[in-house]
N, C-alpha and C positions, 0 to 999 in steps of 0.2 A: 522274535526269535533270539536266543542267546547264542553267542559265538565264543568258542574257547580256542585260543591260539597259543601253543607253546612257543615262546620267543627263543631266538638263538642265544644260548648261554645265559638265559634269564628266566623270569617267572612265566606263569600262565597268564595271559591277557584275557580277561573275561569282559565281553561287551554285551550289554542288554540286561534285562531284568533277571536277577538271580537271588536266591536265598542261601545264605551261608549260616550254618549252625555249628556250635562247638560240640565237644564230646559228650556234654550233658544235655544236649538238645536245645540250648539257649541260642536264640537268634542274635546275630550281629546286626546293628542298626545300619543298614545300607540304603535307607530311604532317599538319601540325597545323591546316591551313586548310580551312574549308568555304566561306568567302566571301573574295574578293579584289577589288581595284580595279585595273584596267589603265589606264594613261595614254592619253589621246587628244589632249592639247594639245601634246605634244612637248617640254614644258619640265621634266618631272620629273627630279630628280636621282637617282631610284631606278628609272629605266626598266627593265623595262616596267611597273613598278608605279607607282601614283599616290602623290605625296607632298603633294598639295594646291596645287602651284604654279599650277594653272589659275585659282585664285582671285585671284592677283596679276597674271595676264596678261590678265584680262578675256576669257578664252576663252568663245566663244559657240557652242553647238551644242544645238539642241533637236530631237531626232529623234522622229518619229511614223511608225507604219506607214501606208502609203498605203491608203486604202480603195478597193476595186474597185467601180466604178459599174456598174449594170445597163446593158446595151447599149440605146441609143436606137433605138426602132422607126422604120423609114423607110417612107414610103408607096411602094407598088408600082404 
Protein backbone atom coordinates (compact mmCIF):
# COMPACT_ATOMS: atom_id res chain seq x y z
CA UNK A 1 0.00 0.00 0.00
CA UNK A 2 1.14 3.55 -0.73
CA UNK A 3 0.99 6.14 2.06
CA UNK A 4 0.90 9.91 1.37
CA UNK A 5 1.63 12.25 4.27
CA UNK A 6 1.65 16.06 3.97
CA UNK A 7 4.52 17.11 6.23
CA UNK A 8 4.28 20.21 8.40
CA UNK A 9 5.48 23.19 6.38
CA UNK A 10 7.07 20.90 3.79
CA UNK A 11 6.55 18.38 1.01
CA UNK A 12 4.29 15.40 0.56
CA UNK A 13 6.04 12.29 1.87
CA UNK A 14 5.18 9.32 -0.37
CA UNK A 15 5.99 5.86 0.99
CA UNK A 16 5.52 2.69 -1.03
CA UNK A 17 5.31 1.83 -4.70
CA UNK A 18 4.20 4.77 -6.82
CA UNK A 19 4.28 5.83 -10.45
CA UNK A 20 4.95 9.51 -11.19
CA UNK A 21 4.48 10.82 -14.74
CA UNK A 22 5.15 14.25 -16.25
CA UNK A 23 2.64 16.40 -18.17
CA UNK A 24 3.48 14.51 -21.39
CA UNK A 25 2.86 11.12 -19.78
CA UNK A 26 6.55 10.20 -19.42
CA UNK A 27 7.47 8.12 -16.37
CA UNK A 28 10.09 9.28 -13.91
CA UNK A 29 12.49 6.42 -13.14
CA UNK A 30 11.69 5.60 -9.53
CA UNK A 31 12.71 1.94 -9.74
CA UNK A 32 15.20 2.34 -6.88
CA UNK A 33 12.91 4.50 -4.72
CA UNK A 34 10.56 3.38 -1.98
CA UNK A 35 10.22 6.85 -0.45
CA UNK A 36 9.96 10.17 -2.31
CA UNK A 37 9.09 13.76 -1.42
CA UNK A 38 6.86 15.80 -3.74
CA UNK A 39 6.99 19.60 -3.69
CA UNK A 40 3.99 21.53 -2.39
CA UNK A 41 5.48 25.00 -2.06
CA UNK A 42 5.93 25.47 -5.82
CA UNK A 43 9.51 26.69 -5.47
CA UNK A 44 11.50 23.52 -6.05
CA UNK A 45 14.03 23.50 -8.86
CA UNK A 46 13.49 19.75 -9.22
CA UNK A 47 9.68 19.73 -9.51
CA UNK A 48 7.69 17.65 -8.96
CA UNK A 49 10.23 16.53 -6.35
CA UNK A 50 11.19 18.52 -3.27
CA UNK A 51 14.65 20.10 -3.12
CA UNK A 52 14.23 21.79 0.27
CA UNK A 53 13.39 25.24 -1.13
CA UNK A 54 10.32 25.43 1.15
CA UNK A 55 12.71 26.08 4.02
CA UNK A 56 13.93 29.35 2.46
CA UNK A 57 10.44 30.47 1.38
CA UNK A 58 8.89 30.27 4.85
CA UNK A 59 6.26 27.94 3.36
CA UNK A 60 3.54 27.23 5.89
CA UNK A 61 1.09 24.37 5.74
CA UNK A 62 0.18 22.11 8.60
CA UNK A 63 -2.47 19.62 7.55
CA UNK A 64 -4.57 17.55 9.90
CA UNK A 65 -7.47 15.25 9.12
CA UNK A 66 -10.77 16.77 10.17
CA UNK A 67 -12.42 14.92 12.99
CA UNK A 68 -16.07 14.07 12.40
CA UNK A 69 -18.19 15.17 15.31
CA UNK A 70 -21.18 13.18 16.54
CA UNK A 71 -24.48 14.80 15.54
CA UNK A 72 -25.98 17.08 18.17
CA UNK A 73 -29.31 15.80 19.46
CA UNK A 74 -32.17 18.21 18.98
CA UNK A 75 -35.29 18.45 21.12
CA UNK A 76 -38.48 17.27 19.40
